[in-house]
C-alpha positions in Angstrom: 38.4 13.3 -6.3 36.7 12.4 -3.0 36.2 8.6 -3.0 32.6 9.2 -1.9 31.8 11.8 -4.5 32.2 11.1 -8.2 31.1 12.7 -11.5 29.5 10.9 -14.3 28.5 12.4 -17.7 25.0 13.6 -16.6 25.1 13.6 -12.8 27.3 13.9 -9.7 26.9 11.0 -7.2 27.7 11.3 -3.6 27.2 9.2 -0.5 24.2 10.4 1.7 24.7 7.7 4.3 25.9 4.1 4.6 22.4 3.2 3.2 21.9 5.8 0.5 23.5 7.7 -2.4 22.2 10.8 -4.2 22.5 11.5 -7.9 22.6 15.3 -8.5 21.6 16.3 -12.1 22.2 20.1 -11.7 21.5 23.1 -9.5 18.7 24.6 -11.6 15.1 23.6 -11.8 14.8 22.7 -15.5 12.6 20.6 -17.6 15.5 18.6 -19.1 16.7 17.7 -15.6 13.3 16.4 -14.7 13.2 14.3 -17.8 16.7 12.9 -17.1 15.7 12.0 -13.5 12.4 10.4 -14.6 14.1 8.4 -17.4 17.0 7.2 -15.2 14.6 6.3 -12.4 12.5 4.2 -14.7 15.7 2.6 -16.2 16.9 1.8 -12.7 13.6 0.2 -11.6 13.7 -1.9 -14.8 17.3 -2.9 -14.1 17.9 -2.8 -10.3 21.2 -3.7 -8.8 21.5 -6.3 -6.1 20.5 -4.7 -2.8 18.5 -1.8 -4.3 15.5 -0.9 -2.1 13.9 2.3 -3.2 14.4 5.6 -5.0 13.2 9.1 -4.2 13.1 11.7 -7.1 13.2 15.4 -6.2 13.7 18.7 -8.1 17.2 18.0 -9.3 18.2 14.8 -7.5 17.5 11.1 -7.3 18.3 9.4 -4.0 18.7 5.7 -4.0 18.4 3.5 -0.9 20.1 0.1 -0.6 21.0 -2.8 1.7 24.8 -2.4 2.2 25.2 -6.1 3.2 23.7 -7.3 -0.1 25.6 -4.7 -2.2 29.0 -5.6 -0.7 28.4 -9.3 -1.2 26.8 -9.1 -4.7 28.9 -11.0 -7.3 27.3 -8.8 -10.0 28.8 -5.6 -8.6 32.5 -4.6 -8.7 34.4 -2.3 -6.4 36.0 -2.1 -2.9 33.1 -0.6 -1.0 29.4 0.0 -1.5 29.7 3.5 -2.9 32.2 2.4 -5.6 30.2 -0.7 -6.5 27.0 1.3 -6.9 28.8 4.0 -8.9 30.3 1.5 -11.2 26.9 -0.1 -11.8 25.1 3.2 -12.4 27.9 4.3 -14.7 27.3 1.3 -17.0 23.5 1.6 -16.6 23.5 5.1 -18.0 24.9 3.9 -21.3 21.7 1.8 -21.7 19.8 5.1 -21.6 21.4 6.3 -24.8 18.9 6.3 -27.6 16.0 5.6 -25.3 13.0 7.9 -25.9 10.4 7.7 -23.2 6.8 7.5 -24.3 5.0 10.6 -23.3 1.9 9.6 -21.2 -1.4 11.4 -21.6 -1.7 14.4 -19.2 -3.7 13.8 -16.1 -6.7 16.1 -16.0 -7.4 17.8 -12.6 -10.8 19.5 -12.3 -10.6 22.8 -10.4 -13.3 25.1 -9.1 -11.6 28.5 -9.1 -12.3 31.5 -6.8 -15.0 32.2 -4.2 -14.7 29.9 -1.2 -12.7 27.5 -3.2 -10.0 30.0 -4.1 -10.0 32.8 -1.5 -6.8 34.4 -2.9 -7.8 34.5 -6.6 -9.0 38.1 -6.8 -6.0 39.5 -4.8 -3.5 37.6 -6.9 -5.2 38.7 -10.1 -5.2 42.3 -9.0 -1.5 42.0 -8.1 -0.7 41.0 -11.6 -3.0 43.6 -13.2 -5.5 41.1 -14.7 -9.1 40.0 -14.1 -9.8 36.8 -12.2 -11.1 35.3 -15.5 -7.8 36.2 -17.2 -5.9 34.6 -14.4 -8.0 31.4 -14.6 -7.6 31.2 -18.4 -3.8 31.6 -18.1 -3.5 29.1 -15.2 -5.7 26.4 -16.8 -4.2 26.5 -20.3 -0.7 25.8 -19.1 0.8 22.3 -19.1 2.4 21.3 -15.9 4.9 18.7 -14.8 5.1 17.1 -11.3 8.6 17.8 -10.1 8.2 16.5 -6.6 5.9 14.8 -4.1 6.5 16.0 -0.6 5.6 18.2 2.4 2.7 15.8 3.1 1.9 12.4 1.4 0.7 13.2 -2.1 1.3 16.9 -2.1 2.3 17.8 -5.7 4.8 20.5 -6.6 4.2 21.4 -10.3 6.5 23.2 -12.6 5.3 25.0 -15.7 3.5 28.0 -14.1 3.4 30.9 -16.6 5.9 33.6 -15.6 3.1 36.2 -15.4 1.5 34.2 -12.5 4.6 33.9 -10.3 3.5 35.1 -6.9 5.2 35.1 -3.4 3.7 33.1 -0.6 1.2 34.8 1.7 2.8 37.0 4.4 0.7 35.2 7.0 0.1 31.4 6.5 -3.3 30.0 7.1 -3.7 27.6 10.1 -5.7 25.2 7.9 -5.8 24.8 4.1 -8.5 22.4 2.8 -7.4 19.2 1.0 -7.5 19.6 -2.7 -6.6 23.3 -2.6 -4.7 24.5 -5.6 -2.2 27.3 -4.8 0.7 29.4 -6.2 4.0 30.0 -4.4 6.8 31.6 -6.4 7.1 30.0 -9.8 5.2 26.8 -8.8 1.6 25.6 -8.5 0.9 23.1 -5.8 -2.0 20.9 -4.8 -2.7 20.2 -1.1 -3.3 16.5 -0.5 -4.4 16.9 3.1 -5.8 19.7 5.2 -2.7 21.3 6.7 -1.4 24.8 7.6 0.0 26.5 4.6 1.1 29.8 3.0 0.4 29.2 -0.7 -1.9 31.6 -2.5 -5.0 29.6 -2.9 -6.8 30.1 -6.2 -9.0 27.1 -6.4 -9.8 23.5 -5.2 -10.1 20.1 -6.8 -12.7 17.6 -5.6 -10.3 14.7 -6.4 -8.6 12.9 -3.5 -4.8 13.1 -4.1 -3.9 10.8 -1.3 -5.6 7.7 0.1 -3.6 5.2 2.1 -6.2 2.5 1.5 -5.7 2.5 -2.3 -3.3 0.2 -4.1 -1.6 3.3 -5.4 -2.0 5.8 -2.5 -1.0 9.0 -4.4 -2.9 10.3 -7.5 0.3 11.9 -8.9 3.9 11.0 -9.0 7.1 12.8 -10.1 7.3 13.1 -13.9 3.5 13.1 -14.5 2.1 15.8 -16.8 -0.9 17.7 -15.5 -3.5 20.0 -17.0 -6.3 21.8 -15.1 -9.9 22.0 -16.2 -12.2 24.7 -14.8 -15.4 23.4 -13.2 -18.4 25.1 -11.6 -19.3 24.9 -7.9 -22.3 22.8 -8.9 -20.0 20.3 -10.7 -17.7 20.3 -7.7 -20.5 19.3 -5.4 -22.5 17.0 -7.7 -20.6 15.7 -10.7 -17.5 14.8 -8.8 -17.2 12.8 -5.6 -14.6 13.5 -3.0 -13.4 9.9 -3.2 -12.9 10.1 -6.9 -9.7 8.5 -7.8 -8.7 7.6 -11.4 -6.3 4.7 -10.4 -8.6 2.7 -8.2 
């Protein structure tokens, strides 16, 4: 086996650089992979190894960044080089995970105004799937979603759990500007735009909540592993009942 690629029981670990390693939990986008990644990430932050700096969860991987000088000098770690030392530590850490059942947090409710100027693609997507806009909204808002990844822009949430009937390809022609808060569909995912950017997702609605604010103690509203549900609101509620600086974690 390559000395910089090893297999544990639940993941394969390989060196990404001299400052990072990646834990690969599988090739498929599955709910159990997400749970494993979230659980192991929490466990690692509760029990960091000497030299650990940060972690970045993704669809099926967890990348760990570290200080190689601290790792190689740490008396608490064993092995010839940094990769071996970190692998040995993680391989013992995963045994602490056995029997641990993570408490399921309450879902985060995201209000969404569907259709019209807030969701310009709603009617076309509904027609493509042979349903009315109201039927699409009902199906979309009654599903329970899980945040698989934050990326593309700060705070942009990629959500798994979209009903199969709503899976829709991206737009053939991306828009030059998609408003912040837009809720879209691309393939088998729902996403929420955190900033106004170009984008090719099918936009079916918009939330008045601010998903990213660098001035907040916790800049992003959502994080990988969070559970999300959508609540349909009216244009009046969007404009009056919610404020664009609304942020549950302030």
